[in-house]
N, C-alpha and C positions, 0 to 999 in steps of 0.2 A: 617540641618541648612539652606540650600539653599531654601527649601520650606518655612521656617519660614521667611527668609528675603524677599522673594517674596510676602508673605502674608502681611507683614508689609508695604512694598512698595505699594501694592495695596490699603491698608487702607489709607495710606497717600495721594495717588492719589485721592481716593474717597473724602477724607476730603477737598482736595484742590479744587476739581471740584464742590462739593456741598457746597458752602459758606453759604447756609442758613440752614445747619444742626443745630438742637438745641437739647441739652441734658437737662434732667430734673429729678427732684425728685418729688414724689407724695405720699400722705398718707391720710388716712381717715377711719372712722368707716365703717364696713361692716355688713349688716343684712342678715343672711342666713337662708334658710329653706331647707328641703328635701321633695321631692314628691316621694311617694313610693306606690307600689302595693303589696298586699298579697293575693294570690289566686284570682287575678283579681280585688279586691276591692282597689280603689284608695283613698289615704289620703295625706294631706299635714301637715307637722309638724309646730309647733310654731317657731317664729323667734329666732335666737340666735345671739347675738352681738359679732363681732370679729374685726379684723384689716386687712386692705389691704394697703400695702406700698411697694415702690420699686423705680426703675429707668426707665426712658423712653428716647427714641430718636426719633426725627421727621426728616424723610428723604424726601426731596422734590421730587415730581414727575412732577409737572407743577405748574403754578401760582395758589395758594390757595389749592393745592392738595398735600397730604403727605401720606407716609406709616409710621406708628408708632408702632414699636415693643417695648415691655416693659418686664422687668423681675421683678416679684412681689412676695412678700410673701402674701398669701391669707388664712385667717382663715375661714373655712366654717363648716357647720353642721346644727343641728336642735334639737328641744326639743319637746318631746311628753308626754302627760299626759293621763294615763289610770287608772281611778278611783283614788286610793291613791298612784299610782306608777308614778314617773316622770323619763323618760329616756332622757338622753342628750348625744349627740355625737358631738365631736369637732375634725375636721381634719385639719392639717396644710399642705398647698400645696405650692410648688414652681410653679408659673404660668407664662406662656408666651402668652400674647395676641398680636395679629398682626392686627392692625386696619387700615383701609383705611379712611383717614381724609379729610374733607372739612373745610377750615378755612377762610371764607370770612371776609373782614374788615367790622366791624360794630361799629360805633362811634369811640372812641379813640383806641379801641383794636380789637380783632378778636373773633368772635363766632366760636365754633368748634363743628362739628358733626362727629362721627366716628362709624364704624361698622366693624366687622371681627370675625375670629375664635379665640378661646383660647385653649391652651394645658396646662395641669397641671400634676404634679407628686406629689403624697403624700409623705410627709416627716415623718409624725407621727401623733399621735392623741390619744384621750381617749374616751371611752364610760363610762357613769356613770348612775347608777340607785339609786334613792332616794326613800326609803320606810319608812314612818313614822319617819323621822329624821335620819334614818340610811343610810349611803352612801357607795355604793360598786362601785369601779371604776377599769378599766383595760385598758391596752394599746390596740390600734386597731390591730387586727390580720389580716395581709395582705393576709395570705394564705387561711384562711377559712371564713373571714368575709367581707372584702372590697377589691376592686381593687385599686391599687395605681394610675393608669392612669385615668384621666378625661379630657374631651374636650367638647366644646360647642360654643355658639355664645356670642359675647360681643357687647354692645351698649354703647355709651357715648355722653354726651352733656354738653357744658359749655362755659366759656368765659375766654379769656386770655388778661391780661392787657399789655400795652407796656413795663412795667418794668420787665415783666417775670412772675409775679404772675398769677395763674389761679385757677379757681374754677369750679367744675362740678358735674354731676350726672352720674351714670353708672348702668348697669345691666348685669349680667351673667346668661345665660340659659344653664344648663348642658344637654348634649345630650347623654352622655354615661351612661349605666347602671352600677353603681359602686358596685352593690351587687355581691359578689363572687358566681359564679355558678347560676346567676339569669337568668330569661327568660322574655318573654313579660308579663306574669301574676305575676311575682315576681321580682320587680325591685326597684331601688332607684336612684334618680337623684338629683344633687345639683342645687339650684337656689339662687341667691344673688343679692343685690343691695346696693348702698351706695352713699356717698358724698365724694368728694376729694378736697384737697387743694394742690397746688404744685408750683414749681418754675422752669422756663426754663432759660437756659443760652446758649450762643453760637450764631452763625449766625451773620447777619449784619442788 
């Protein structure tokens, strides 16, 4: 209990010290693909549309500079066509991007530029095969098929209005081979990009 109280006190102290902390919500469509290698041959799947949404917080470092951790739901995957066979994979992730943000004042609002790592944990997913109108689907097998953990680099760019509304673009580049028991010649990595709309509140 003592540790809990000390933690709460520390959070309150941080909140009082950083008067410019802003919390936010964000959501938007996400367009994902998977880059994969089979015996050294590299291919990229077709895009699959999903959703990326969650909460963010801007922690000030200096004038116009912030650290922005976020907690997001991120739907990733890809679609492949081989002759009459269509393969689709959709994976649901809980994702934590930690971006270093530069937010200069431009016009009435603020431009924002951000970059940093992301870490993600697979929550579930499905793989689907379509052959001549017949559909066969199964849950993602984390033991033999895919790794739950993913990580990579995140970039974002956008504009924030004085009222708190913001709009932007982002891209995620997966750096982890998510293929179970994969190697340099047999790998699979996530890539995604999208647009976001959000709202920030708090600060002064």
